[in-house]
N, CA, C and O atoms as a DFTB+ gen file, in Angstrom:
764 C
 N C O
     1  1      19.719       4.939      -0.364
     2  2      18.334       4.841      -0.825
     3  2      18.240       5.116      -2.326
     4  3      17.518       4.416      -3.037
     5  1      18.963       6.129      -2.816
     6  2      18.901       6.456      -4.243
     7  2      19.351       5.271      -5.099
     8  3      18.740       4.966      -6.123
     9  1      20.408       4.619      -4.673
    10  2      20.916       3.459      -5.410
    11  2      19.890       2.332      -5.414
    12  3      19.641       1.710      -6.446
    13  1      19.299       2.076      -4.250
    14  2      18.301       1.016      -4.132
    15  2      17.078       1.314      -4.999
    16  3      16.598       0.432      -5.710
    17  1      16.575       2.538      -4.949
    18  2      15.420       2.901      -5.774
    19  2      15.752       2.781      -7.265
    20  3      14.901       2.381      -8.059
    21  1      16.962       3.119      -7.636
    22  2      17.385       2.983      -9.026
    23  2      17.403       1.506      -9.430
    24  3      16.973       1.153     -10.528
    25  1      17.899       0.653      -8.543
    26  2      17.903      -0.789      -8.823
    27  2      16.474      -1.315      -8.987
    28  3      16.199      -2.118      -9.878
    29  1      15.572      -0.853      -8.120
    30  2      14.172      -1.289      -8.206
    31  2      13.560      -0.812      -9.519
    32  3      12.903      -1.585     -10.216
    33  1      13.770       0.442      -9.855
    34  2      13.184       0.988     -11.090
    35  2      13.691       0.271     -12.339
    36  3      13.016       0.243     -13.367
    37  1      14.885      -0.306     -12.237
    38  2      15.459      -1.025     -13.372
    39  2      15.282      -2.537     -13.271
    40  3      15.836      -3.279     -14.083
    41  1      14.531      -2.994     -12.301
    42  2      14.341      -4.428     -12.083
    43  2      13.601      -5.065     -13.261
    44  3      12.615      -4.522     -13.760
    45  1      14.088      -6.202     -13.683
    46  2      13.454      -6.966     -14.760
    47  2      13.281      -8.432     -14.330
    48  3      13.136      -9.328     -15.162
    49  1      13.301      -8.646     -13.024
    50  2      13.311      -9.999     -12.459
    51  2      12.157     -10.869     -12.964
    52  3      12.368     -12.038     -13.289
    53  1      10.958     -10.324     -13.034
    54  2       9.808     -11.140     -13.460
    55  2       9.237     -10.660     -14.796
    56  3       8.057     -10.869     -15.079
    57  1      10.057     -10.031     -15.601
    58  2       9.633      -9.490     -16.891
    59  2       8.886     -10.511     -17.744
    60  3       7.927     -10.160     -18.431
    61  1       9.311     -11.752     -17.707
    62  2       8.689     -12.786     -18.547
    63  2       7.220     -13.035     -18.208
    64  3       6.480     -13.585     -19.023
    65  1       6.795     -12.632     -17.007
    66  2       5.414     -12.853     -16.576
    67  2       4.521     -11.625     -16.763
    68  3       3.319     -11.693     -16.507
    69  1       5.089     -10.516     -17.203
    70  2       4.355      -9.257     -17.284
    71  2       3.958      -8.964     -18.729
    72  3       4.797      -8.578     -19.543
    73  1       2.684      -9.147     -19.042
    74  2       2.218      -8.971     -20.416
    75  2       2.400      -7.534     -20.910
    76  3       2.552      -7.307     -22.111
    77  1       2.385      -6.563     -19.992
    78  2       2.556      -5.159     -20.381
    79  2       3.962      -4.654     -20.105
    80  3       4.227      -3.456     -20.208
    81  1       4.850      -5.548     -19.760
    82  2       6.234      -5.183     -19.509
    83  2       6.449      -4.608     -18.121
    84  3       5.492      -4.195     -17.466
    85  1       7.700      -4.577     -17.664
    86  2       8.000      -4.040     -16.344
    87  2       7.998      -2.512     -16.330
    88  3       8.489      -1.865     -17.255
    89  1       7.445      -1.962     -15.282
    90  2       7.536      -0.533     -15.001
    91  2       7.324      -0.387     -13.502
    92  3       6.230      -0.041     -13.056
    93  1       8.377      -0.652     -12.720
    94  2       8.236      -0.585     -11.262
    95  2       7.816       0.810     -10.807
    96  3       8.376       1.818     -11.238
    97  1       6.820       0.843      -9.928
    98  2       6.294       2.096      -9.389
    99  2       6.425       2.045      -7.875
   100  3       5.769       1.238      -7.215
   101  1       7.275       2.911      -7.325
   102  2       7.515       2.961      -5.885
   103  2       8.109       4.318      -5.541
   104  3       8.859       4.890      -6.331
   105  1       7.773       4.835      -4.357
   106  2       8.431       6.046      -3.859
   107  2       8.784       5.814      -2.397
   108  3       8.018       5.205      -1.651
   109  1       9.938       6.299      -2.001
   110  2      10.388       6.172      -0.612
   111  2      11.525       7.155      -0.386
   112  3      12.157       7.630      -1.329
   113  1      11.771       7.450       0.886
   114  2      12.823       8.392       1.282
   115  2      13.328       7.948       2.654
   116  3      12.560       7.383       3.433
   117  1      14.581       8.187       2.961
   118  2      15.071       7.804       4.293
   119  2      14.291       8.450       5.440
   120  3      14.288       7.920       6.551
   121  1      13.635       9.576       5.193
   122  2      12.869      10.253       6.245
   123  2      11.387       9.876       6.261
   124  3      10.634      10.398       7.083
   125  1      10.952       8.978       5.365
   126  2       9.543       8.569       5.343
   127  2       9.118       8.094       6.727
   128  3       9.793       7.269       7.343
   129  1       7.987       8.622       7.215
   130  2       7.461       8.229       8.528
   131  2       6.356       7.194       8.412
   132  3       6.098       6.439       9.349
   133  1       5.707       7.165       7.257
   134  2       4.590       6.266       7.020
   135  2       4.879       5.519       5.727
   136  3       5.344       6.107       4.751
   137  1       4.602       4.219       5.726
   138  2       4.687       3.446       4.493
   139  2       3.300       2.909       4.186
   140  3       2.627       2.363       5.061
   141  1       2.884       3.065       2.953
   142  2       1.619       2.501       2.503
   143  2       1.967       1.328       1.602
   144  3       2.529       1.497       0.520
   145  1       1.622       0.138       2.072
   146  2       1.920      -1.067       1.317
   147  2       0.618      -1.577       0.725
   148  3      -0.235      -2.118       1.428
   149  1       0.483      -1.393      -0.579
   150  2      -0.716      -1.798      -1.287
   151  2      -0.491      -3.084      -2.049
   152  3       0.388      -3.871      -1.696
   153  1      -1.270      -3.306      -3.086
   154  2      -1.194      -4.548      -3.852
   155  2      -0.195      -4.424      -4.992
   156  3       0.952      -4.854      -4.868
   157  1      -0.625      -3.843      -6.093
   158  2       0.222      -3.649      -7.270
   159  2      -0.404      -2.536      -8.094
   160  3      -1.607      -2.298      -7.987
   161  1       0.374      -1.855      -8.906
   162  2      -0.201      -0.800      -9.737
   163  2      -1.255      -1.354     -10.687
   164  3      -1.126      -2.472     -11.186
   165  1      -2.295      -0.566     -10.932
   166  2      -3.259      -0.889     -11.973
   167  2      -2.760      -0.353     -13.302
   168  3      -1.682       0.237     -13.376
   169  1      -3.536      -0.556     -14.339
   170  2      -3.120      -0.125     -15.674
   171  2      -2.912       1.384     -15.757
   172  3      -1.966       1.843     -16.396
   173  1      -3.788       2.164     -15.115
   174  2      -3.636       3.621     -15.181
   175  2      -2.321       4.056     -14.530
   176  3      -1.622       4.923     -15.055
   177  1      -1.989       3.455     -13.395
   178  2      -0.729       3.777     -12.712
   179  2       0.457       3.272     -13.542
   180  3       1.488       3.940     -13.619
   181  1       0.315       2.119     -14.147
   182  2       1.368       1.589     -15.018
   183  2       1.674       2.596     -16.134
   184  3       2.835       2.819     -16.479
   185  1       0.630       3.191     -16.684
   186  2       0.813       4.138     -17.781
   187  2       1.392       5.470     -17.299
   188  3       2.247       6.047     -17.971
   189  1       0.934       5.966     -16.141
   190  2       1.396       7.275     -15.662
   191  2       2.718       7.190     -14.892
   192  3       3.501       8.139     -14.888
   193  1       2.958       6.053     -14.244
   194  2       4.146       5.914     -13.403
   195  2       4.001       6.599     -12.054
   196  3       4.973       6.709     -11.307
   197  1       2.788       7.063     -11.731
   198  2       2.530       7.759     -10.468
   199  2       1.713       6.841      -9.563
   200  3       0.605       6.451      -9.930
   201  1       2.239       6.487      -8.382
   202  2       1.507       5.571      -7.500
   203  2       0.140       6.125      -7.103
   204  3      -0.008       7.326      -6.874
   205  1      -0.837       5.259      -7.026
   206  2      -2.186       5.609      -6.570
   207  2      -2.800       6.745      -7.394
   208  3      -3.575       7.544      -6.869
   209  1      -2.460       6.814      -8.657
   210  2      -2.960       7.850      -9.566
   211  2      -4.250       7.370     -10.236
   212  3      -4.328       7.237     -11.458
   213  1      -5.266       7.112      -9.393
   214  2      -6.522       6.575      -9.904
   215  2      -7.620       6.793      -8.862
   216  3      -7.390       7.443      -7.841
   217  1      -8.803       6.255      -9.117
   218  2      -9.929       6.429      -8.194
   219  2      -9.616       5.839      -6.813
   220  3     -10.038       6.390      -5.796
   221  1      -8.882       4.727      -6.774
   222  2      -8.499       4.136      -5.489
   223  2      -7.626       5.104      -4.689
   224  3      -7.786       5.228      -3.475
   225  1      -6.719       5.776      -5.356
   226  2      -5.859       6.756      -4.686
   227  2      -6.648       7.928      -4.143
   228  3      -6.370       8.415      -3.047
   229  1      -7.635       8.384      -4.904
   230  2      -8.484       9.482      -4.415
   231  2      -9.206       9.076      -3.140
   232  3      -9.257       9.842      -2.178
   233  1      -9.765       7.868      -3.134
   234  2     -10.483       7.378      -1.954
   235  2      -9.519       7.182      -0.787
   236  3      -9.861       7.506       0.351
   237  1      -8.322       6.658      -1.048
   238  2      -7.345       6.449       0.014
   239  2      -6.947       7.778       0.657
   240  3      -6.871       7.867       1.882
   241  1      -6.696       8.798      -0.139
   242  2      -6.334      10.107       0.417
   243  2      -7.482      10.665       1.255
   244  3      -7.251      11.305       2.281
   245  1      -8.711      10.423       0.822
   246  2      -9.880      10.837       1.602
   247  2      -9.897      10.101       2.946
   248  3     -10.106      10.721       3.989
   249  1      -9.678       8.784       2.925
   250  2      -9.637       8.002       4.171
   251  2      -8.567       8.519       5.121
   252  3      -8.785       8.604       6.329
   253  1      -7.407       8.865       4.564
   254  2      -6.276       9.297       5.388
   255  2      -6.420      10.734       5.882
   256  3      -5.805      11.117       6.877
   257  1      -7.229      11.523       5.189
   258  2      -7.368      12.924       5.546
   259  2      -6.128      13.728       5.201
   260  3      -5.765      14.656       5.924
   261  1      -5.469      13.373       4.087
   262  2      -4.267      14.089       3.665
   263  2      -4.476      14.675       2.274
   264  3      -5.283      14.178       1.489
   265  1      -3.750      15.716       1.991
   266  2      -3.801      16.328       0.664
   267  2      -2.925      15.517      -0.292
   268  3      -2.105      14.707       0.139
   269  1      -3.107      15.741      -1.571
   270  2      -2.253      15.096      -2.571
   271  2      -0.802      15.516      -2.357
   272  3       0.112      14.711      -2.534
   273  1      -0.594      16.761      -1.982
   274  2       0.769      17.250      -1.740
   275  2       1.442      16.459      -0.614
   276  3       2.597      16.054      -0.744
   277  1       0.725      16.241       0.483
   278  2       1.281      15.449       1.587
   279  2       1.487      13.995       1.165
   280  3       2.518      13.389       1.459
   281  1       0.494      13.452       0.475
   282  2       0.519      12.044       0.076
   283  2       1.730      11.745      -0.800
   284  3       2.350      10.690      -0.665
   285  1       2.065      12.661      -1.688
   286  2       3.172      12.436      -2.612
   287  2       4.508      13.011      -2.130
   288  3       5.479      13.034      -2.886
   289  1       4.563      13.473      -0.885
   290  2       5.823      13.922      -0.298
   291  2       6.504      12.693       0.299
   292  3       6.136      12.245       1.385
   293  1       7.490      12.150      -0.402
   294  2       8.103      10.895       0.048
   295  2       8.863      11.039       1.362
   296  3       9.223      10.032       1.972
   297  1       9.117      12.265       1.812
   298  2       9.721      12.444       3.142
   299  2       8.701      12.165       4.238
   300  3       9.064      11.952       5.394
   301  1       7.435      12.166       3.872
   302  2       6.360      11.843       4.812
   303  2       5.855      10.418       4.604
   304  3       5.751       9.637       5.549
   305  1       5.544      10.095       3.343
   306  2       4.861       8.839       3.040
   307  2       5.585       8.091       1.919
   308  3       5.797       8.627       0.831
   309  1       5.957       6.849       2.204
   310  2       6.520       5.957       1.193
   311  2       5.373       5.146       0.593
   312  3       4.494       4.686       1.322
   313  1       5.376       4.971      -0.714
   314  2       4.329       4.224      -1.411
   315  2       4.975       2.973      -2.014
   316  3       5.663       3.030      -3.033
   317  1       4.727       1.849      -1.350
   318  2       5.439       0.612      -1.649
   319  2       4.430      -0.517      -1.897
   320  3       3.877      -1.055      -0.937
   321  1       4.181      -0.884      -3.138
   322  2       3.246      -1.986      -3.373
   323  2       3.894      -3.349      -3.111
   324  3       5.118      -3.467      -3.063
   325  1       3.066      -4.361      -2.946
   326  2       3.574      -5.731      -2.798
   327  2       4.263      -6.173      -4.084
   328  3       5.288      -6.853      -4.045
   329  1       3.703      -5.787      -5.210
   330  2       4.311      -6.020      -6.514
   331  2       4.491      -4.668      -7.177
   332  3       3.526      -3.912      -7.289
   333  1       5.682      -4.343      -7.616
   334  2       5.962      -2.995      -8.121
   335  2       5.451      -2.743      -9.532
   336  3       5.319      -1.590      -9.943
   337  1       5.164      -3.801     -10.275
   338  2       4.727      -3.653     -11.659
   339  2       3.278      -4.102     -11.832
   340  3       2.768      -4.916     -11.063
   341  1       2.636      -3.558     -12.848
   342  2       1.278      -3.985     -13.188
   343  2       1.325      -5.459     -13.577
   344  3       2.032      -5.828     -14.514
   345  1       0.568      -6.317     -12.856
   346  2       0.668      -7.759     -13.096
   347  2      -0.112      -8.259     -14.306
   348  3       0.064      -9.407     -14.715
   349  1      -0.970      -7.420     -14.888
   350  2      -1.773      -7.837     -16.034
   351  2      -3.212      -8.099     -15.637
   352  3      -3.574      -8.049     -14.461
   353  1      -4.013      -8.375     -16.632
   354  2      -5.454      -8.570     -16.447
   355  2      -5.762     -10.049     -16.245
   356  3      -5.206     -10.918     -16.917
   357  1      -6.668     -10.311     -15.293
   358  2      -7.151     -11.667     -15.065
   359  2      -8.618     -11.759     -15.433
   360  3      -9.168     -10.830     -16.025
   361  1      -9.254     -12.860     -15.093
   362  2     -10.672     -13.065     -15.425
   363  2     -11.583     -12.075     -14.731
   364  3     -12.540     -11.582     -15.328
   365  1     -11.290     -11.780     -13.472
   366  2     -12.198     -10.906     -12.705
   367  2     -11.483      -9.657     -12.198
   368  3     -11.717      -9.215     -11.073
   369  1     -10.626      -9.101     -13.017
   370  2      -9.884      -7.901     -12.613
   371  2      -8.401      -8.121     -12.812
   372  3      -7.986      -9.030     -13.531
   373  1      -7.605      -7.281     -12.171
   374  2      -6.155      -7.409     -12.295
   375  2      -5.671      -8.676     -11.600
   376  3      -6.267      -9.143     -10.629
   377  1      -4.576      -9.218     -12.122
   378  2      -3.948     -10.381     -11.501
   379  2      -3.356      -9.990     -10.152
   380  3      -3.160      -8.803      -9.891
   381  1      -3.068     -10.964      -9.288
   382  2      -2.422     -10.641      -8.009
   383  2      -1.015     -10.079      -8.227
   384  3      -0.431     -10.249      -9.298
   385  1      -0.476      -9.410      -7.208
   386  2       0.903      -8.914      -7.321
   387  2       1.866     -10.080      -7.568
   388  3       1.654     -11.184      -7.066
   389  1       2.896      -9.834      -8.324
   390  2       3.913     -10.865      -8.543
   391  2       4.528     -11.228      -7.189
   392  3       4.855     -10.336      -6.406
   393  1       4.689     -12.512      -6.906
   394  2       5.179     -12.929      -5.581
   395  2       6.669     -12.680      -5.361
   396  3       7.148     -12.803      -4.234
   397  1       7.404     -12.336      -6.404
   398  2       8.850     -12.143      -6.267
   399  2       9.229     -10.808      -5.616
   400  3      10.252     -10.717      -4.938
   401  1       8.410      -9.781      -5.821
   402  2       8.789      -8.415      -5.437
   403  2       9.037      -8.226      -3.942
   404  3      10.120      -7.799      -3.540
   405  1       8.053      -8.537      -3.135
   406  2       8.175      -8.257      -1.693
   407  2       9.385      -8.957      -1.070
   408  3      10.157      -8.302      -0.369
   409  1       9.584     -10.270      -1.299
   410  2      10.765     -10.906      -0.697
   411  2      12.090     -10.337      -1.220
   412  3      13.088     -10.304      -0.500
   413  1      12.083      -9.899      -2.457
   414  2      13.306      -9.382      -3.068
   415  2      13.649      -7.970      -2.608
   416  3      14.816      -7.663      -2.364
   417  1      12.630      -7.100      -2.488
   418  2      12.899      -5.679      -2.306
   419  2      12.417      -5.057      -0.995
   420  3      13.007      -4.071      -0.553
   421  1      11.386      -5.582      -0.363
   422  2      10.823      -4.894       0.803
   423  2      11.799      -4.775       1.971
   424  3      11.910      -3.704       2.568
   425  1      12.501      -5.845       2.306
   426  2      13.456      -5.799       3.427
   427  2      14.492      -4.702       3.254
   428  3      14.636      -3.849       4.130
   429  1      15.220      -4.707       2.135
   430  2      16.213      -3.651       1.928
   431  2      15.603      -2.244       1.917
   432  3      16.207      -1.296       2.420
   433  1      14.413      -2.119       1.346
   434  2      13.768      -0.807       1.252
   435  2      13.364      -0.298       2.636
   436  3      13.643       0.852       2.976
   437  1      12.713      -1.141       3.434
   438  2      12.281      -0.717       4.768
   439  2      13.480      -0.436       5.676
   440  3      13.414       0.435       6.543
   441  1      14.550      -1.157       5.480
   442  2      15.775      -0.934       6.268
   443  2      16.339       0.469       6.034
   444  3      16.979       1.039       6.917
   445  1      16.100       1.017       4.854
   446  2      16.593       2.358       4.509
   447  2      15.674       3.477       5.017
   448  3      15.914       4.652       4.739
   449  1      14.622       3.110       5.762
   450  2      13.688       4.108       6.290
   451  2      13.666       4.037       7.824
   452  3      12.691       3.553       8.399
   453  1      14.710       4.506       8.485
   454  2      14.793       4.396       9.949
   455  2      13.763       5.242      10.698
   456  3      13.515       5.000      11.879
   457  1      13.163       6.228      10.034
   458  2      12.180       7.102      10.688
   459  2      10.761       6.533      10.635
   460  3       9.828       7.139      11.162
   461  1      10.597       5.372       9.999
   462  2       9.282       4.783       9.786
   463  2       8.583       4.485      11.119
   464  3       9.127       3.799      11.985
   465  1       7.372       5.015      11.255
   466  2       6.596       4.836      12.486
   467  2       5.340       3.994      12.277
   468  3       4.906       3.296      13.194
   469  1       4.745       4.053      11.070
   470  2       3.480       3.381      10.833
   471  2       3.469       2.802       9.416
   472  3       3.869       3.453       8.452
   473  1       2.995       1.553       9.325
   474  2       2.893       0.879       8.035
   475  2       1.425       0.533       7.808
   476  3       0.839      -0.248       8.557
   477  1       0.840       1.118       6.772
   478  2      -0.537       0.819       6.415
   479  2      -0.528      -0.377       5.471
   480  3       0.107      -0.345       4.417
   481  1      -1.235      -1.426       5.858
   482  2      -1.286      -2.661       5.078
   483  2      -2.623      -2.721       4.351
   484  3      -3.656      -3.003       4.958
   485  1      -2.597      -2.458       3.061
   486  2      -3.824      -2.352       2.290
   487  2      -4.088      -3.649       1.537
   488  3      -3.366      -4.007       0.606
   489  1      -5.131      -4.338       1.960
   490  2      -5.540      -5.564       1.299
   491  2      -4.909      -6.809       1.887
   492  3      -3.959      -6.750       2.668
   493  1      -5.463      -7.924       1.491
   494  2      -5.080      -9.225       2.039
   495  2      -3.636      -9.598       1.747
   496  3      -2.977     -10.174       2.613
   497  1      -3.115      -9.292       0.556
   498  2      -1.743      -9.686       0.229
   499  2      -0.739      -9.066       1.195
   500  3       0.140      -9.756       1.712
   501  1      -0.871      -7.770       1.437
   502  2       0.041      -7.088       2.359
   503  2      -0.162      -7.578       3.789
   504  3       0.807      -7.773       4.522
   505  1      -1.406      -7.776       4.185
   506  2      -1.688      -8.200       5.553
   507  2      -1.133      -9.594       5.829
   508  3      -0.528      -9.823       6.876
   509  1      -1.329     -10.507       4.919
   510  2      -0.798     -11.867       5.130
   511  2       0.725     -11.876       5.135
   512  3       1.346     -12.591       5.921
   513  1       1.318     -11.084       4.260
   514  2       2.783     -11.054       4.180
   515  2       3.392     -10.490       5.466
   516  3       4.346     -11.053       6.003
   517  1       2.841      -9.387       5.953
   518  2       3.443      -8.716       7.112
   519  2       2.932      -9.220       8.461
   520  3       3.680      -9.211       9.438
   521  1       1.703      -9.650       8.533
   522  2       1.150     -10.098       9.820
   523  2       1.240     -11.608      10.002
   524  3       1.163     -12.105      11.125
   525  1       1.399     -12.331       8.914
   526  2       1.526     -13.781       8.982
   527  2       0.367     -14.424       9.722
   528  3      -0.797     -14.132       9.447
   529  1       0.693     -15.301      10.663
   530  2      -0.321     -16.015      11.433
   531  2      -1.144     -15.097      12.329
   532  3      -2.220     -15.483      12.787
   533  1      -0.659     -13.903      12.579
   534  2      -1.398     -12.959      13.434
   535  2      -2.554     -12.299      12.690
   536  3      -3.415     -11.675      13.310
   537  1      -2.579     -12.433      11.351
   538  2      -3.700     -11.836      10.619
   539  2      -4.960     -12.647      10.894
   540  3      -4.895     -13.827      11.238
   541  1      -6.104     -11.995      10.736
   542  2      -7.376     -12.647      10.997
   543  2      -7.702     -13.697       9.949
   544  3      -6.949     -13.898       8.996
   545  1      -8.836     -14.367      10.136
   546  2      -9.220     -15.432       9.200
   547  2      -9.552     -14.890       7.812
   548  3      -9.537     -15.632       6.830
   549  1      -9.853     -13.588       7.737
   550  2     -10.103     -12.939       6.460
   551  2      -9.840     -11.441       6.616
   552  3      -9.513     -10.974       7.707
   553  1      -9.982     -10.704       5.539
   554  2      -9.699      -9.267       5.569
   555  2     -10.576      -8.551       6.590
   556  3     -10.086      -7.704       7.337
   557  1     -11.854      -8.876       6.632
   558  2     -12.772      -8.208       7.559
   559  2     -12.319      -8.397       9.000
   560  3     -12.299      -7.438       9.773
   561  1     -11.958      -9.614       9.368
   562  2     -11.509      -9.892      10.734
   563  2     -10.216      -9.142      11.046
   564  3     -10.042      -8.637      12.155
   565  1      -9.324      -9.071      10.085
   566  2      -8.049      -8.378      10.297
   567  2      -8.268      -6.882      10.474
   568  3      -7.706      -6.275      11.386
   569  1      -9.079      -6.287       9.610
   570  2      -9.335      -4.844       9.709
   571  2     -10.088      -4.527      11.000
   572  3      -9.796      -3.527      11.656
   573  1     -11.046      -5.362      11.367
   574  2     -11.807      -5.136      12.599
   575  2     -10.890      -5.162      13.829
   576  3     -11.140      -4.458      14.808
   577  1      -9.839      -5.968      13.776
   578  2      -8.907      -6.107      14.905
   579  2      -7.699      -5.174      14.770
   580  3      -6.634      -5.465      15.313
   581  1      -7.852      -4.068      14.060
   582  2      -6.709      -3.195      13.753
   583  2      -5.919      -2.775      14.988
   584  3      -4.702      -2.610      14.907
   585  1      -6.590      -2.598      16.135
   586  2      -5.889      -2.133      17.349
   587  2      -4.826      -3.122      17.800
   588  3      -3.834      -2.732      18.416
   589  1      -5.026      -4.401      17.496
   590  2      -4.058      -5.432      17.893
   591  2      -2.713      -5.254      17.189
   592  3      -1.690      -5.732      17.679
   593  1      -2.708      -4.580      16.060
   594  2      -1.492      -4.463      15.256
   595  2      -0.774      -3.126      15.451
   596  3       0.350      -2.944      14.983
   597  1      -1.423      -2.204      16.137
   598  2      -0.797      -0.916      16.431
   599  2       0.254      -1.118      17.514
   600  3       0.128      -2.040      18.319
   601  1       1.275      -0.292      17.555
   602  2       1.456       0.968      16.830
   603  2       2.173       0.820      15.482
   604  3       2.273       1.802      14.747
   605  1       2.669      -0.361      15.136
   606  2       3.467      -0.517      13.914
   607  2       2.619      -0.616      12.649
   608  3       2.889       0.060      11.656
   609  1       1.586      -1.471      12.694
   610  2       0.794      -1.751      11.501
   611  2      -0.649      -1.302      11.650
   612  3      -1.212      -1.310      12.745
   613  1      -1.243      -0.907      10.515
   614  2      -2.655      -0.527      10.485
   615  2      -3.255      -1.169       9.230
   616  3      -3.034      -0.677       8.124
   617  1      -4.021      -2.274       9.390
   618  2      -4.598      -2.942       8.230
   619  2      -5.847      -2.232       7.709
   620  3      -6.672      -1.751       8.486
   621  1      -5.971      -2.176       6.389
   622  2      -7.102      -1.515       5.739
   623  2      -7.592      -2.357       4.562
   624  3      -6.824      -3.135       3.996
   625  1      -8.862      -2.209       4.192
   626  2      -9.318      -2.816       2.949
   627  2      -8.769      -1.997       1.782
   628  3      -8.251      -0.897       1.974
   629  1      -8.884      -2.532       0.595
   630  2      -8.456      -1.757      -0.571
   631  2      -9.506      -0.678      -0.845
   632  3     -10.702      -0.959      -0.766
   633  1      -9.088       0.545      -1.163
   634  2     -10.039       1.630      -1.409
   635  2     -10.645       1.633      -2.808
   636  3     -11.207       2.644      -3.229
   637  1     -10.545       0.547      -3.518
   638  2     -11.078       0.457      -4.871
   639  2     -12.581       0.686      -4.900
   640  3     -13.290       0.274      -3.982
   641  1     -13.078       1.346      -5.958
   642  2     -14.529       1.482      -6.110
   643  2     -15.240       0.122      -6.134
   644  3     -16.430       0.037      -5.829
   645  1     -14.517      -0.927      -6.492
   646  2     -15.099      -2.279      -6.492
   647  2     -15.441      -2.760      -5.087
   648  3     -16.191      -3.724      -4.932
   649  1     -14.909      -2.109      -4.071
   650  2     -15.162      -2.525      -2.683
   651  2     -16.356      -1.809      -2.057
   652  3     -16.513      -1.833      -0.837
   653  1     -17.186      -1.184      -2.859
   654  2     -18.373      -0.510      -2.322
   655  2     -19.249      -1.473      -1.521
   656  3     -19.791      -1.109      -0.478
   657  1     -19.382      -2.696      -2.014
   658  2     -20.212      -3.685      -1.332
   659  2     -19.645      -3.982       0.058
   660  3     -20.388      -4.029       1.038
   661  1     -18.324      -4.182       0.139
   662  2     -17.694      -4.453       1.440
   663  2     -17.942      -3.280       2.393
   664  3     -18.297      -3.482       3.554
   665  1     -17.757      -2.069       1.902
   666  2     -17.946      -0.885       2.739
   667  2     -19.390      -0.766       3.218
   668  3     -19.631      -0.396       4.367
   669  1     -20.351      -1.074       2.351
   670  2     -21.756      -0.985       2.761
   671  2     -22.113      -2.074       3.775
   672  3     -22.989      -1.874       4.617
   673  1     -21.443      -3.217       3.697
   674  2     -21.693      -4.315       4.644
   675  2     -20.997      -4.105       5.987
   676  3     -21.352      -4.744       6.977
   677  1     -20.021      -3.222       6.024
   678  2     -19.205      -3.016       7.224
   679  2     -19.155      -1.534       7.605
   680  3     -18.097      -0.910       7.525
   681  1     -20.303      -0.964       8.021
   682  2     -20.334       0.476       8.325
   683  2     -19.426       0.874       9.486
   684  3     -19.045       2.039       9.596
   685  1     -19.076      -0.073      10.351
   686  2     -18.155       0.201      11.463
   687  2     -16.802       0.704      10.958
   688  3     -16.101       1.417      11.677
   689  1     -16.428       0.337       9.721
   690  2     -15.147       0.786       9.192
   691  2     -15.088       2.308       9.129
   692  3     -14.097       2.912       9.538
   693  1     -16.146       2.926       8.620
   694  2     -16.147       4.384       8.482
   695  2     -16.370       5.091       9.812
   696  3     -15.852       6.190      10.012
   697  1     -17.135       4.484      10.735
   698  2     -17.442       5.155      11.996
   699  2     -16.395       4.914      13.078
   700  3     -16.196       5.766      13.943
   701  1     -15.718       3.758      13.041
   702  2     -14.744       3.427      14.091
   703  2     -13.296       3.470      13.624
   704  3     -12.436       4.034      14.301
   705  1     -13.026       2.871      12.463
   706  2     -11.647       2.709      12.019
   707  2     -11.088       3.989      11.392
   708  3      -9.982       4.413      11.728
   709  1     -11.845       4.603      10.488
   710  2     -11.315       5.788       9.808
   711  2     -10.992       6.946      10.751
   712  3      -9.969       7.602      10.551
   713  1     -11.816       7.235      11.776
   714  2     -11.418       8.304      12.697
   715  2     -10.083       8.018      13.398
   716  3      -9.277       8.925      13.602
   717  1      -9.860       6.758      13.763
   718  2      -8.585       6.405      14.411
   719  2      -7.429       6.491      13.416
   720  3      -6.334       6.925      13.774
   721  1      -7.663       6.087      12.191
   722  2      -6.633       6.195      11.163
   723  2      -6.229       7.654      10.968
   724  3      -5.041       7.973      10.931
   725  1      -7.212       8.532      10.845
   726  2      -6.920       9.960      10.670
   727  2      -6.178      10.526      11.875
   728  3      -5.268      11.341      11.720
   729  1      -6.567      10.095      13.077
   730  2      -5.888      10.567      14.290
   731  2      -4.418      10.126      14.284
   732  3      -3.528      10.908      14.618
   733  1      -4.177       8.884      13.906
   734  2      -2.799       8.369      13.842
   735  2      -1.958       9.209      12.868
   736  3      -0.821       9.569      13.173
   737  1      -2.521       9.512      11.710
   738  2      -1.779      10.302      10.728
   739  2      -1.580      11.737      11.180
   740  3      -0.520      12.318      10.949
   741  1      -2.585      12.314      11.821
   742  2      -2.435      13.677      12.346
   743  2      -1.314      13.727      13.368
   744  3      -0.515      14.663      13.365
   745  1      -1.245      12.733      14.241
   746  2      -0.175      12.691      15.253
   747  2       1.197      12.621      14.589
   748  3       2.125      13.318      14.999
   749  1       1.323      11.786      13.574
   750  2       2.616      11.598      12.924
   751  2       3.010      12.780      12.043
   752  3       4.180      13.159      11.991
   753  1       2.045      13.352      11.364
   754  2       2.352      14.434      10.427
   755  2       2.342      15.819      11.090
   756  3       2.671      16.824      10.460
   757  1       1.960      15.850      12.368
   758  2       2.021      17.097      13.131
   759  2       1.051      18.149      12.707
   760  3       1.379      19.335      12.720
   761  1      -0.162      17.742      12.321
   762  2      -1.157      18.731      11.933
   763  2      -2.077      19.005      13.095
   764  3      -2.995      19.817      12.977
């Protein structure tokens, strides 16, 4: 695992497409029980090098019901984005994750985590990649059908403050999905 993480941290595969340069951000451990597969680091995470070190991370930890200490303990939780580097700015926010990362690195990385019990798929990119044709017609349909993907996968919307509108339109997420998500994590983390 150490060798693989070192290779990832030194990856320059798509450097030519990254306006802010490569800075892969990922954490994992052979004992990780949960993997959180998000989109790609934002600019703040690109600068700090700490995964989910932003408002989205604060909201995600709240959804999960875990402390920052638990969240950043790689023996418990692996933090693996679809694209490891900040993809740059687009017209309406950050660009999508670079498409090279997941096919290049996810298989070898997940193979090194034999204790993995649950994979949280955050956002459409992760859900389409991992669920394929089994994903719903859109993010809302996929998240609403979360029970169909258990016990291996748990699809979630992105916890970005920009998703306030989605959350207000889908109150069932907070009343039905989040309690089950917290229960799943409590079972795995032994709290």
